[in-house]
N, C-alpha and C positions, 0 to 999 in steps of 0.2 A: 467392490471388485475382489475377485479371488484368483488363486493361482491357475485355475482351469480356464477362466474366461477373460483374463486380462487383455487379450488381443482385441477384444471388442470395444475396449474403452480407450485405446491409444491410437494415434494417427498412424497411417500406413508408413509414412516417411520415418518416424522414430522407431517403429517396429522393425523395419528393414535394416536400419543402422544397428539397432541393438542385436538383432539376430546375426548379423555379419560379425559383430564382436564376439558373440557367444560361439559361433561356428569356428572362429579363428583361435579359440582357446584363450581369449583374453581374461576370462573370469577365473580367479584363483582363490584358494583358501576359503571356500564356502563352508560356513559353520553356523550352527544354531547356538544362541546364547541369550539367556534371560528374555525369552519371548521374541527374539529378533533373529533374522537371517543376516549374517555379516559376510562380506566378500571384498576382495580387491579386484579392480578392473584395470587392465593395462590399456591406456590410450596414449595421448601425447605425454601424459604422466601416469603414475599409479593413483587411481582414485578409490577412496574408501566409500563403500555403499552399505547402508543399513536399512533393512526393511522390517518394520514392526508387524508382528503377526505370523504365527507358524502355520495356521490353517487358512486364514483369510488375510488380505492385505489391508492394514489399517492406515499406515502412513510410511513414507520412505524419505531417505536423505542421502545425498551424494555431495561430496565436497568439490565437485567440478564447478566451473564458472557459468554453466549453461543457465540462462534465465529467459528463454524465449517461449517457454511452455511449461505445463505442470509437471512434466516428467522427462528425464534425459535418457539418452541411449545406453548409458552405463547401468542405470537401474533396470532398463528393459533387458539388457544382457543377463543381469543377475536373475531376473524373473524367469527367463528361459532356462537358466542353470538350475533354479529351484524346481521347475517343472520336470526337467530331465532327472534330477536327483530323486524326486518323488516317484517317477515312473520306474526308475532303477530299483528303488526300495520295494515296490510292489511285485516286481517280476523275479527278483533274486531272493534266495533263501536268507533269512535274517541271521546274521552272525556278528558277534561282538568284535569289532576291529580294534587293534591295539592303537592307542594314542601314543605316538612316538615322543611327543613333548613330555607327556606324563611319565613315560618310561625313563627319559633322561633325568627328569627331576628326582625320580625314585632312586636311581642308581648313582648319580653323580655326587661327588663330595661337596658339602656346603661351601667350603672355601674355594673350590674350583668354579662353582656357579657364581659366587660373589665376584671373583676375579674376572669372569667372563662379562658380567654385567657392567662392572666398573670400566672395563676396557672399551666396551661398545657404546656406553652412554654418550661419549663425546661425539660419536658418529651418527647417532640416531636421536635427533632432537625431539621427535614425537614421544619416544619412550621416556626421555628425561622429563618432559612436560607432565606426562601422566604420573610418573613417580612422585614429582613434587606436589601435584594436586592431590594424589591419593593418600600420601603419607605425611601431610603437613602437620598433623597432630603429634607426630613423633619428634618434631624439631624442639630445640631447647626452649622451654617455656620462660626461662629467665631472660631470653633475648627479646627485648621490647621491639626491635626492628625486624624480627624474623619474617613477618608477612610482607614487608616492603622488599626484603631480599628475595623472597619467593617470586613476587610479581616481577621484579627486575630480571630474575633468571628466566622466567617464562618468556618475557619480551626479548631478551637477548638470544634465547634459543630459537626464536621465530624469525629473526632478522635475516634478510637476504644478503647477497654478496656486497651490495652497496648500502645496507642498512634499511632499505625499503621493504616492507612486509607485503608480499603478494596476497591476492584474494584467498587462495587455498590455505595459506599459512595463517592468514587473519582469522578464518573460520575455526581453524584448529586452536588458535590462541584463545578465541572466545570460549570454546568448549572447555579449555583448561581453566579459564577464569570462572566459568559457571560451576565447574567441579569444586574449585576453591571456595566459591560463595556458598555452595551447599554445606560446606564445613561450618560456615557462619551460622546457618540454620540449626545445625547439630549443636553448636555451642550455646545457642539460645535455649534449646531444649534442656541443656544441662545447667542453665542459669549462669553461664559463663559469658555475660554480656560484654565484658571488655574485649575478649577475643573476637566476638562477633563484630564489634565496632572496628577493631584494628584490621580485620580482613576486608570489610567493606571500604574502609578508609584507604587501604593500600590500592585497591582497584580504582576508586573514584579520584584519587590524586594523580594516578599515573596515566589512565586511559585517555582523558581529554587531549593532552598534548601528543599522545601516541597516534591519535586519529589523523594528525597532520602528515604522518609518514606511513600510512597503511591503506591498502585498498579494502575499505569496509563498505563496498557497494551493497553487500547483503544486509547490512545493518546489524550484524551479529555482535560486534564489539560495543556498539551503542546499546544494544539489548543487554549486554552484561552490566553496563553502567546502570541501566534502569532496574535491573535485578538487584544490584547493591543498594540503590536508592530505595527500592520498595521494602527491603529488609529494614533499613533504618527508619522508614516511615511507619512500618508496623510496630517497631519498638517505641517510637514517640507516642503512638496512639494506644499502646497497651496500658491498661489500668494497673498491671502487676509490676511494671518496671519502676524501680526506685527513682524518685525525682532527681537525685544527684547524678544518676547515670544519664537521664534525659538531658541534663545540663551539659554533660560531656558531648552528647550527640549534637546539641545546639552549637556548641563551640566549634566542633569539627566542621559542621555543614557551613557555618558562616565563614570559617577559614577557607574551606574548599571553594566557596563562591568567589571570595576575594582573590584567591590564587589563580583561578581559571581565567586565562586570557584568550580563550578561543571563542568562536561564534557558534558553537554547537548548542543544541537545546538543553544539554545537561546543566549548564550554568543557571539557566532560568528555572529548571525543574528543582534544583536545590533551594532556590529562593522561594518558589511557590509552595514547596513542601513545608518550609519553615513558617511561612505566613498563614498556612492553613491551620496551624496550631493555635490554641488559646494562650497567647503570650502576655506576660506582664509588661507594663510600660517600659521598664528598664531594658528589656530585651528588644522591644520594638524600636526604642531609640538607638540601640546599637546597630540594628539592621538599617535604620534610617541613615545613620552616619556612613555605613559601608556603601549603600546604594547611591547616596549623594556623591561620594567619592568616585564610584564607578561611572556615574553620569558625567561628572566633570572631566573624566579622562577619556571619554569617547572621542574618537577621531576618524577621519576618512570622509569619502564623498557620499557614502550611502548609509548614514547613521540615523536618519530621521525616525525610522521605525523603532530603533533601540532607544532613542531619546524619549519618544512618546511613551514607550513601554515603562521606562524607569520613572518618568514623571508621574504616570498614573499610579505606580506603586507608592511613590512618595506622598501623593495626595491621599491614598488609602490609609497609609500609616499615620499621617497627620490627623485624619478623621478618627482613627481608632484610638489615638492618644488623647483625643479631645481638643486638638488645636484647630478649630474650624477656621480661624483667621488665616493660619498658614495654608490650609487647604484651599481657601478662596483665593489667596494671593497666587498660588501656583496655577490654579485653573485660569485666572485672568491673564497671567503671564504667558501661558503656553496654549492659548486658545487656537492658535494657527495649526495645531496638530488635531486632525479629525477625531482621534481617540479621546482627546481631552474635551473637544467640543461636544462629543456625545455625552460625556459625563455632565456637562452643564445642561444639555438638552434634557437629560433624565430628571434633573432637578426642576426644570421648567414644566415638564409634563406632570410631575407630582403636584405642582401648584396650579395646574390647568391654565398656565399662562401661555396660550397658543400664539398670541400676537408676537410676543418676545421670541418664542420658539421659531416662528416663521422668519423673523429678521435674522436670527442666529444662523438658520439654514441658508438663507439668501447670501449671507456673508461667507458661509462655508463653501457654497457653490462657486463663488468668485475665486476663493483661494485655491480650490481644487482645479478650476479651469486654468488658472495662472500656472499651476504646477504641472498641468497636462495629465491629470488623474481622472479619466472619464468614469472609471468604476466608482470612485468616491462621489462624483456628481450624481450618478444614478442612485446611489444609496441615499443621498440627501433628498432627491426628488421622491423617492419611495416614502420617506418620512413625511413629506408634504402631502402625499396621498392619504397617509394615515391621519394627519391633522384634519384634512378636509372631511373625512368620515366622522371624526370626533365632533367637528363643528356642524355636521349634517348639512354641509354645503355641496349638494349633489352636482350642480353645474360645474363647480370648480373641480370636483373629483373626476367628472367626465372629461373635462379639458386636460387634466393632468394624465389621465389614463390613455387618452388618444395620443398625446404627445409621447408618452412612454412607449406605447406600442410601436410607433413609427420610428422612434429614435433608438430603440433597443432590439434591432434585428427582427422586428415584428414578432415579439415574443407572445405566444398564445396565452400566457398567464395574464398579461395585461388585458387582452381582448376578452377573456372570460370574466375578469373583474368588471370590465366595462359593461358587458352583457347583463350582469347582475344589478346594474343600476336602472335598467329599463324594464317596462312590462313587455309582454310578447309582441304586441302590435307595433310599439315604438321601436323595438329591437330590429324587426325585419327591415324597416326603413333605414335605421342606422347601419345595419350590416351591409345593405346594398351600396350605401355611400362609401363605406370603407373598402369594399371590393373594387368599386370604380376608382378610388384613389390609389389602390395597389396596382391596378392595371395601367394607370397613367394615361398619357396622351394617346398612345397607340391603341389602347383598349384591347390589347392582345397579351396572352401569356408569353413570358420569355424566361430566360435562364435566371433572372434576378428575382422574379416574383412567383415562379411556379410552385415552389415548396410551400410558401405561405398560403397560396390559393388552395392547394391540396389539403392542407391542415384545416383550413376554414370549412371546406366542403365536407371533410370527414366529421369534424366537430358538429356541423349543422345538419349532417345527414343529407346533403345535397348530392345524391348518388348520380343523377343524370349529368350534372355539371362535372363531377369527377371523371365520369366516363368520357365526356367530350374532351376533358383536359388530356386524357391518355391518348386521344387521337390527334393531338397537336404534334406534328412530326418533329419539330425542332427540340421539344423538351420532354417527349414521352419517355425516353429511356432513363431520364433522371428520376422519374417518380413512379414508374410502373412497378419496379421491384419493391419499393418501400410502401406503397399504398394500395397496390393492386388487390391484395387479399380481401379488402373490404367489399369488393364487388364479385367475388367468386360465386356466391350463391344467387345473387340477384341477376347478374349478366354473365352466365357461364360461357355461352357461345362467343360473345363479343370479347371476353377476356382471353379465351383460348386463341382466338384469331390475332390478338395483340401479342401474346407470348410466343407464338410459333415463329414469326420472322426474327424476333429478338434472340431466341435460342439458336436459330440457324446462324445468325451473325456471330453470336458468342462462340459457337463451336468452331467456326472458321478461323477465329482469332486465338483459340486455345493452343498452347504449345508445351504444356507440361502436365504432370499427373494432378497437381493441385487444381489447375483450370478444368481438366477433364472431370475431376470429382465434383466441381461446382456445377457443371453442365448436367451430370448425372443426378445430383441432388435436386436441381430444378425440374428435371423430368419426373422424378418421383413426386415432387410437389404437384405437378399437373394431374397426376392420377387421382388426386382428391377432388378435382373439379368435375362436375357432371359432364360426361362426354370426353373427358380428358384421356381415357385409355386409348381411344382410337387415334387421337393426335400423337400420343406418345409412341404408339406402334409405328405410325408413319414416319416420325422423326428418327426412331431407332433404325429403321430400314435405310433411311437416307444416310445417316451417319456411318453405318456399318459398310455401306457401299463406298462412300466418299473417303472414309478415313481408315480403310482396311489395314493400311501399312503402319498404323499407329497402335501398337500392341497395348500400351498403357491406357489409351482411350477405350479400346475394346474391353479391357479388363474392368474399367470403371462402369461401362455401360451394362455389363452383365448384372450389376446390382439392381438395375431399374426394374426389370421384369424377369 
């Protein structure tokens, strides 16, 4: 996408809204900086827009909360402004304009500028955040707590009237954290590993609890945590980092895990990062102790997943230490967790003890049914299918696959697996029996079975049956749009005859530009069918006569021919 043709890639609705913002003069301070176009757009608030790429559009960002599409009206308004700026540059004579800000910096006394900034920092939180992030390296190196103070200040400057951090401020805070973390990467390049650890630690210790009082629906602040964690992980895995410093990272990460009382993913990511390292037994035992304490302190009504998760970690640690007896004891004690039962199942598979595996699964199905976990029941039955194959028990495999097909929303995956167990002649008979079972006592298509029938007819290339299904009045509209394209070449006349009344009905019910656009798109689709042009011309004439007073519809229909 580029600045000349961006209109072709954006929906009409967003284009219209963005253009109205541009026309109203909502775009201010449009500038080029480091390969970006930057601007402020006045809406319900002032939003900051950044578009990467001076000649072509590579990516964009806006700090507004819009998340219903790939691009918002504020970015579109800036695109119009850039287009206008480019046109202006081409038609006017080039002249070097004075930069007023540069002129002030050149002529003002340093002490006056310093006084101005000190005075205004208290009123402009964004500026204070950027100042702290940009010049953190100038803080007193002797202050061991300086990075914690910086993070505290950044959080404090982001707080709203009642301490809650709104979406927009949360994104800005994340940007400030990321700027701070980039300084950690600079410190690593300078082999100042302690500073890098202190910066990452300041973020990782503060943000988890902060997430309880911030709108982080964008995931930006959690992204900052992952950024910090990735830096520490790279240090742990680097062959040039001194072991003594890796020990310090280990101590911090174990402390951070223990201190984190939230339910966010970061807590487990800290643990998994540590366990991914090649740790000596003493460190594994320390992790074991902390995890056991965490498990013992779990409380609430919905803790089963966390319990199973930590038990599986304790089993893994016991095995890595070489304490197989402890691992076996934990597996037997917590076999009611499906995650632990799977661990036992893997052991039985390694021994090819399929009879014991089947009994273990049967017990697991009972437990899952008692708990009301149908998804887990399905998973266990899928393992039974796998065992039947390993045992080369074809009849049992077929029985399980038929049962799975009818009990799991008639999933075609099971049907295709079933087909693979038959030769072609046997399969035709099996297929017809399945179709009869789907049709039921009435032996007629209905709302409950029509999609399954259509999928089978498509998969088996039963085109005449699919066409007949489209002629079933009560269910045709459900499946025509989804499966009709399969018959465009084989039955063009019949398909056009089916589409025509459907589009007439759809046009009669349309009442906004979006609906009109859908009708126009479907008409364009008909042009690809043999004989479709004549039908489209007929429908266009009809719609233009009947809906003449709907200008938006007339506008959309102009796209068709």
